C-alpha positions as CSV (number, residue, x, y, z in Angstrom):
1,M,0.0,0.0,0.0
2,R,1.3,3.4,-0.9
3,R,1.2,6.3,1.5
4,P,-0.4,9.6,0.6
5,N,2.1,12.1,-0.8
6,P,0.1,15.3,-1.2
7,D,3.3,17.4,-1.2
8,H,4.8,15.2,-4.0
9,L,8.0,14.6,-2.0
10,V,10.8,12.5,-3.5
11,I,13.2,10.4,-1.5
12,V,16.9,11.3,-2.1
13,A,19.8,9.2,-0.7
14,V,22.7,11.2,0.8
15,P,25.2,10.1,-0.3
16,S,23.8,8.7,-3.5
17,L,22.7,5.0,-3.6
18,S,25.0,4.7,-6.7
19,A,28.0,5.8,-4.7
20,L,27.1,3.6,-1.7
21,L,26.6,0.6,-3.9
22,L,29.8,1.1,-5.9
23,N,31.8,1.5,-2.6
24,A,30.1,-1.6,-1.1
25,E,31.0,-3.7,-4.2
26,K,34.6,-2.5,-4.1
27,L,34.9,-3.5,-0.5
28,N,33.2,-6.8,-1.2
29,G,35.6,-7.6,-4.0
30,K,32.9,-9.1,-6.1
31,P,29.4,-8.3,-7.4
32,L,26.9,-7.7,-4.6
33,T,24.0,-10.1,-4.3
34,Q,20.4,-8.8,-4.4
35,S,20.1,-9.1,-0.6
36,Q,23.3,-7.1,-0.2
37,V,22.1,-4.4,-2.6
38,E,18.8,-4.2,-0.7
39,A,20.6,-4.0,2.6
40,V,22.7,-1.1,1.4
41,R,19.5,0.6,0.3
42,D,17.7,-0.1,3.6
43,S,20.6,1.4,5.6
44,A,21.1,4.4,3.4
45,A,20.6,7.9,4.9
46,A,17.8,9.6,2.9
47,I,15.7,12.7,3.0
48,A,12.3,13.6,1.5
49,V,12.5,16.7,-0.6
50,P,10.3,18.5,-3.1
51,T,10.7,17.3,-6.7
52,S,12.5,20.6,-7.6
53,A,15.1,20.0,-4.9
54,A,15.6,16.4,-6.1
55,E,16.2,17.6,-9.6
56,A,18.7,20.2,-8.4
57,V,20.6,17.5,-6.5
58,E,20.6,15.3,-9.6
59,E,21.9,18.2,-11.7
60,R,24.7,18.9,-9.2
61,R,25.7,15.2,-9.1
62,G,25.7,15.0,-12.9
63,Y,23.8,11.7,-13.0
64,K,20.4,10.2,-12.1
65,D,20.7,8.0,-9.0
66,V,19.4,4.5,-8.6
67,D,15.8,4.5,-7.6
68,F,14.9,3.1,-4.2
69,S,12.0,1.0,-5.4
70,H,14.0,-0.5,-8.3
71,V,17.4,-0.7,-6.7
72,W,18.4,-4.2,-7.8
73,E,17.4,-3.8,-11.4
74,E,18.9,-0.3,-11.8
75,W,22.1,-1.3,-10.0
76,Q,22.6,-4.1,-12.5
77,V,22.4,-1.6,-15.4
78,L,24.6,0.9,-13.7
79,R,27.3,-1.6,-12.6
80,R,27.6,-2.9,-16.3
81,Q,28.1,0.7,-17.3
82,F,30.9,1.0,-14.8
83,D,32.5,-2.2,-15.9
84,Q,32.4,-1.1,-19.6
85,S,34.1,2.2,-18.7
86,K,37.1,0.5,-17.1
87,P,40.3,0.5,-19.2
């Protein structure tokens, strides 16, 4: 069940979920499992902000962060992009 969101707030991880997951995978020394990815998400510091503030954060970061509700799927796409960018 979804909670009412009359103010249209967006959840933003600080630091980004992408950065947290990349660091966790480096420390792990191998790809994270789905349960590990979800554990990182569940322990991430996050704030609820208006959409305009979330867009400003995204612009400053220079990338769209992994979405909380699709963390496993989006992390798989992002980590492949990181792997392809390695020399």
